[in-house]
Chimera marker file (.cmm) of the C-alpha trace (Angstrom):
<marker_set name="trace">
<marker id="1" x="-4.159" y="11.361" z="-18.719" r="1" g="1" b="0" radius="0.5"/>
<marker id="2" x="-0.051" y="11.972" z="-18.394" r="1" g="1" b="0" radius="0.5"/>
<marker id="3" x="2.246" y="10.472" z="-20.511" r="1" g="1" b="0" radius="0.5"/>
<marker id="4" x="5.040" y="9.599" z="-18.064" r="1" g="1" b="0" radius="0.5"/>
<marker id="5" x="2.995" y="9.120" z="-14.248" r="1" g="1" b="0" radius="0.5"/>
<marker id="6" x="3.459" y="11.139" z="-11.428" r="1" g="1" b="0" radius="0.5"/>
<marker id="7" x="5.088" y="8.525" z="-9.137" r="1" g="1" b="0" radius="0.5"/>
<marker id="8" x="5.792" y="10.887" z="-6.654" r="1" g="1" b="0" radius="0.5"/>
<marker id="9" x="2.355" y="11.205" z="-5.897" r="1" g="1" b="0" radius="0.5"/>
<marker id="10" x="1.428" y="8.352" z="-5.937" r="1" g="1" b="0" radius="0.5"/>
<marker id="11" x="4.023" y="7.278" z="-3.130" r="1" g="1" b="0" radius="0.5"/>
<marker id="12" x="2.969" y="10.199" z="-1.291" r="1" g="1" b="0" radius="0.5"/>
<marker id="13" x="-0.166" y="9.074" z="-0.969" r="1" g="1" b="0" radius="0.5"/>
<marker id="14" x="0.652" y="5.091" z="-0.118" r="1" g="1" b="0" radius="0.5"/>
<marker id="15" x="2.893" y="6.588" z="2.454" r="1" g="1" b="0" radius="0.5"/>
<marker id="16" x="0.134" y="8.340" z="3.859" r="1" g="1" b="0" radius="0.5"/>
<marker id="17" x="-1.870" y="4.899" z="3.428" r="1" g="1" b="0" radius="0.5"/>
<marker id="18" x="1.075" y="3.166" z="5.975" r="1" g="1" b="0" radius="0.5"/>
<marker id="19" x="0.531" y="5.639" z="8.238" r="1" g="1" b="0" radius="0.5"/>
<marker id="20" x="-2.931" y="5.252" z="8.225" r="1" g="1" b="0" radius="0.5"/>
<marker id="21" x="-2.934" y="2.063" z="8.570" r="1" g="1" b="0" radius="0.5"/>
<marker id="22" x="-0.194" y="1.422" z="11.277" r="1" g="1" b="0" radius="0.5"/>
<marker id="23" x="-2.176" y="4.305" z="13.803" r="1" g="1" b="0" radius="0.5"/>
<marker id="24" x="-5.313" y="1.774" z="12.582" r="1" g="1" b="0" radius="0.5"/>
<marker id="25" x="-3.191" y="-1.345" z="13.999" r="1" g="1" b="0" radius="0.5"/>
<marker id="26" x="-2.273" y="0.811" z="16.820" r="1" g="1" b="0" radius="0.5"/>
<marker id="27" x="-5.581" y="2.216" z="18.274" r="1" g="1" b="0" radius="0.5"/>
<marker id="28" x="-6.610" y="-1.526" z="17.990" r="1" g="1" b="0" radius="0.5"/>
<marker id="29" x="-4.077" y="-3.030" z="20.094" r="1" g="1" b="0" radius="0.5"/>
<marker id="30" x="-5.232" y="-0.307" z="22.811" r="1" g="1" b="0" radius="0.5"/>
<marker id="31" x="-8.292" y="-0.962" z="22.683" r="1" g="1" b="0" radius="0.5"/>
<marker id="32" x="-7.824" y="-4.883" z="23.039" r="1" g="1" b="0" radius="0.5"/>
<marker id="33" x="-5.601" y="-3.877" z="25.855" r="1" g="1" b="0" radius="0.5"/>
<marker id="34" x="-8.665" y="-1.947" z="27.589" r="1" g="1" b="0" radius="0.5"/>
<marker id="35" x="-10.852" y="-4.590" z="26.542" r="1" g="1" b="0" radius="0.5"/>
<marker id="36" x="-13.089" y="-2.161" z="24.286" r="1" g="1" b="0" radius="0.5"/>
<marker id="37" x="-15.574" y="-3.393" z="21.479" r="1" g="1" b="0" radius="0.5"/>
<marker id="38" x="-14.120" y="-2.675" z="17.682" r="1" g="1" b="0" radius="0.5"/>
<marker id="39" x="-10.685" y="-3.438" z="18.750" r="1" g="1" b="0" radius="0.5"/>
<marker id="40" x="-10.497" y="-6.548" z="15.879" r="1" g="1" b="0" radius="0.5"/>
<marker id="41" x="-12.266" y="-4.503" z="13.048" r="1" g="1" b="0" radius="0.5"/>
<marker id="42" x="-9.316" y="-1.473" z="13.483" r="1" g="1" b="0" radius="0.5"/>
<marker id="43" x="-6.373" y="-4.181" z="13.446" r="1" g="1" b="0" radius="0.5"/>
<marker id="44" x="-8.312" y="-6.185" z="10.570" r="1" g="1" b="0" radius="0.5"/>
<marker id="45" x="-9.089" y="-3.088" z="8.105" r="1" g="1" b="0" radius="0.5"/>
<marker id="46" x="-5.477" y="-1.465" z="9.325" r="1" g="1" b="0" radius="0.5"/>
<marker id="47" x="-3.845" y="-4.799" z="8.167" r="1" g="1" b="0" radius="0.5"/>
<marker id="48" x="-6.284" y="-5.042" z="5.436" r="1" g="1" b="0" radius="0.5"/>
<marker id="49" x="-5.679" y="-1.203" z="4.139" r="1" g="1" b="0" radius="0.5"/>
<marker id="50" x="-1.713" y="-2.031" z="4.106" r="1" g="1" b="0" radius="0.5"/>
<marker id="51" x="-2.192" y="-5.483" z="2.221" r="1" g="1" b="0" radius="0.5"/>
<marker id="52" x="-4.492" y="-3.766" z="-0.580" r="1" g="1" b="0" radius="0.5"/>
<marker id="53" x="-2.230" y="0.007" z="-1.029" r="1" g="1" b="0" radius="0.5"/>
<marker id="54" x="0.709" y="-2.706" z="-0.938" r="1" g="1" b="0" radius="0.5"/>
<marker id="55" x="-0.517" y="-4.982" z="-3.238" r="1" g="1" b="0" radius="0.5"/>
<marker id="56" x="-1.951" y="-2.598" z="-5.550" r="1" g="1" b="0" radius="0.5"/>
<marker id="57" x="1.513" y="-0.382" z="-5.624" r="1" g="1" b="0" radius="0.5"/>
<marker id="58" x="3.473" y="-3.530" z="-6.799" r="1" g="1" b="0" radius="0.5"/>
<marker id="59" x="0.789" y="-4.971" z="-9.346" r="1" g="1" b="0" radius="0.5"/>
<marker id="60" x="0.519" y="-0.936" z="-10.653" r="1" g="1" b="0" radius="0.5"/>
<marker id="61" x="4.570" y="-0.879" z="-11.072" r="1" g="1" b="0" radius="0.5"/>
<marker id="62" x="4.700" y="-4.531" z="-12.692" r="1" g="1" b="0" radius="0.5"/>
<marker id="63" x="1.871" y="-3.461" z="-15.032" r="1" g="1" b="0" radius="0.5"/>
<marker id="64" x="3.737" y="-0.069" z="-15.951" r="1" g="1" b="0" radius="0.5"/>
<marker id="65" x="6.820" y="-1.658" z="-16.745" r="1" g="1" b="0" radius="0.5"/>
<marker id="66" x="4.998" y="-4.585" z="-19.052" r="1" g="1" b="0" radius="0.5"/>
<marker id="67" x="2.989" y="-2.130" z="-20.728" r="1" g="1" b="0" radius="0.5"/>
<marker id="68" x="6.253" y="0.078" z="-21.379" r="1" g="1" b="0" radius="0.5"/>
<marker id="69" x="8.268" y="-3.233" z="-21.755" r="1" g="1" b="0" radius="0.5"/>
<marker id="70" x="11.164" y="-2.283" z="-19.888" r="1" g="1" b="0" radius="0.5"/>
<marker id="71" x="14.138" y="-4.169" z="-19.886" r="1" g="1" b="0" radius="0.5"/>
<marker id="72" x="16.122" y="-5.181" z="-16.271" r="1" g="1" b="0" radius="0.5"/>
<marker id="73" x="19.911" y="-4.427" z="-16.206" r="1" g="1" b="0" radius="0.5"/>
<marker id="74" x="20.742" y="-7.846" z="-17.747" r="1" g="1" b="0" radius="0.5"/>
<marker id="75" x="19.088" y="-6.881" z="-20.889" r="1" g="1" b="0" radius="0.5"/>
<marker id="76" x="15.736" y="-9.550" z="-20.912" r="1" g="1" b="0" radius="0.5"/>
<marker id="77" x="12.233" y="-7.691" z="-21.226" r="1" g="1" b="0" radius="0.5"/>
<marker id="78" x="10.668" y="-8.254" z="-18.543" r="1" g="1" b="0" radius="0.5"/>
<link id1="1" id2="2" r="1" g="1" b="0" radius="0.2"/>
<link id1="2" id2="3" r="1" g="1" b="0" radius="0.2"/>
<link id1="3" id2="4" r="1" g="1" b="0" radius="0.2"/>
<link id1="4" id2="5" r="1" g="1" b="0" radius="0.2"/>
<link id1="5" id2="6" r="1" g="1" b="0" radius="0.2"/>
<link id1="6" id2="7" r="1" g="1" b="0" radius="0.2"/>
<link id1="7" id2="8" r="1" g="1" b="0" radius="0.2"/>
<link id1="8" id2="9" r="1" g="1" b="0" radius="0.2"/>
<link id1="9" id2="10" r="1" g="1" b="0" radius="0.2"/>
<link id1="10" id2="11" r="1" g="1" b="0" radius="0.2"/>
<link id1="11" id2="12" r="1" g="1" b="0" radius="0.2"/>
<link id1="12" id2="13" r="1" g="1" b="0" radius="0.2"/>
<link id1="13" id2="14" r="1" g="1" b="0" radius="0.2"/>
<link id1="14" id2="15" r="1" g="1" b="0" radius="0.2"/>
<link id1="15" id2="16" r="1" g="1" b="0" radius="0.2"/>
<link id1="16" id2="17" r="1" g="1" b="0" radius="0.2"/>
<link id1="17" id2="18" r="1" g="1" b="0" radius="0.2"/>
<link id1="18" id2="19" r="1" g="1" b="0" radius="0.2"/>
<link id1="19" id2="20" r="1" g="1" b="0" radius="0.2"/>
<link id1="20" id2="21" r="1" g="1" b="0" radius="0.2"/>
<link id1="21" id2="22" r="1" g="1" b="0" radius="0.2"/>
<link id1="22" id2="23" r="1" g="1" b="0" radius="0.2"/>
<link id1="23" id2="24" r="1" g="1" b="0" radius="0.2"/>
<link id1="24" id2="25" r="1" g="1" b="0" radius="0.2"/>
<link id1="25" id2="26" r="1" g="1" b="0" radius="0.2"/>
<link id1="26" id2="27" r="1" g="1" b="0" radius="0.2"/>
<link id1="27" id2="28" r="1" g="1" b="0" radius="0.2"/>
<link id1="28" id2="29" r="1" g="1" b="0" radius="0.2"/>
<link id1="29" id2="30" r="1" g="1" b="0" radius="0.2"/>
<link id1="30" id2="31" r="1" g="1" b="0" radius="0.2"/>
<link id1="31" id2="32" r="1" g="1" b="0" radius="0.2"/>
<link id1="32" id2="33" r="1" g="1" b="0" radius="0.2"/>
<link id1="33" id2="34" r="1" g="1" b="0" radius="0.2"/>
<link id1="34" id2="35" r="1" g="1" b="0" radius="0.2"/>
<link id1="35" id2="36" r="1" g="1" b="0" radius="0.2"/>
<link id1="36" id2="37" r="1" g="1" b="0" radius="0.2"/>
<link id1="37" id2="38" r="1" g="1" b="0" radius="0.2"/>
<link id1="38" id2="39" r="1" g="1" b="0" radius="0.2"/>
<link id1="39" id2="40" r="1" g="1" b="0" radius="0.2"/>
<link id1="40" id2="41" r="1" g="1" b="0" radius="0.2"/>
<link id1="41" id2="42" r="1" g="1" b="0" radius="0.2"/>
<link id1="42" id2="43" r="1" g="1" b="0" radius="0.2"/>
<link id1="43" id2="44" r="1" g="1" b="0" radius="0.2"/>
<link id1="44" id2="45" r="1" g="1" b="0" radius="0.2"/>
<link id1="45" id2="46" r="1" g="1" b="0" radius="0.2"/>
<link id1="46" id2="47" r="1" g="1" b="0" radius="0.2"/>
<link id1="47" id2="48" r="1" g="1" b="0" radius="0.2"/>
<link id1="48" id2="49" r="1" g="1" b="0" radius="0.2"/>
<link id1="49" id2="50" r="1" g="1" b="0" radius="0.2"/>
<link id1="50" id2="51" r="1" g="1" b="0" radius="0.2"/>
<link id1="51" id2="52" r="1" g="1" b="0" radius="0.2"/>
<link id1="52" id2="53" r="1" g="1" b="0" radius="0.2"/>
<link id1="53" id2="54" r="1" g="1" b="0" radius="0.2"/>
<link id1="54" id2="55" r="1" g="1" b="0" radius="0.2"/>
<link id1="55" id2="56" r="1" g="1" b="0" radius="0.2"/>
<link id1="56" id2="57" r="1" g="1" b="0" radius="0.2"/>
<link id1="57" id2="58" r="1" g="1" b="0" radius="0.2"/>
<link id1="58" id2="59" r="1" g="1" b="0" radius="0.2"/>
<link id1="59" id2="60" r="1" g="1" b="0" radius="0.2"/>
<link id1="60" id2="61" r="1" g="1" b="0" radius="0.2"/>
<link id1="61" id2="62" r="1" g="1" b="0" radius="0.2"/>
<link id1="62" id2="63" r="1" g="1" b="0" radius="0.2"/>
<link id1="63" id2="64" r="1" g="1" b="0" radius="0.2"/>
<link id1="64" id2="65" r="1" g="1" b="0" radius="0.2"/>
<link id1="65" id2="66" r="1" g="1" b="0" radius="0.2"/>
<link id1="66" id2="67" r="1" g="1" b="0" radius="0.2"/>
<link id1="67" id2="68" r="1" g="1" b="0" radius="0.2"/>
<link id1="68" id2="69" r="1" g="1" b="0" radius="0.2"/>
<link id1="69" id2="70" r="1" g="1" b="0" radius="0.2"/>
<link id1="70" id2="71" r="1" g="1" b="0" radius="0.2"/>
<link id1="71" id2="72" r="1" g="1" b="0" radius="0.2"/>
<link id1="72" id2="73" r="1" g="1" b="0" radius="0.2"/>
<link id1="73" id2="74" r="1" g="1" b="0" radius="0.2"/>
<link id1="74" id2="75" r="1" g="1" b="0" radius="0.2"/>
<link id1="75" id2="76" r="1" g="1" b="0" radius="0.2"/>
<link id1="76" id2="77" r="1" g="1" b="0" radius="0.2"/>
<link id1="77" id2="78" r="1" g="1" b="0" radius="0.2"/>
</marker_set>
């Protein structure tokens, strides 16, 4: 494991997940309009993907800050 995590690569994965989630939501919306089965599942999956990726990314950043005991600009330990 690296001593300094490579956030650039993680951001690419997050961006790719956002795009996939957005495409799933868009295709689900088109499928609802076309009255096709599985549309709700696409929308639910897209929203769940975006929510989980966003939560994990923020949670990982908070945990990383806490583990490394970084200080905020006010000088307090977060």
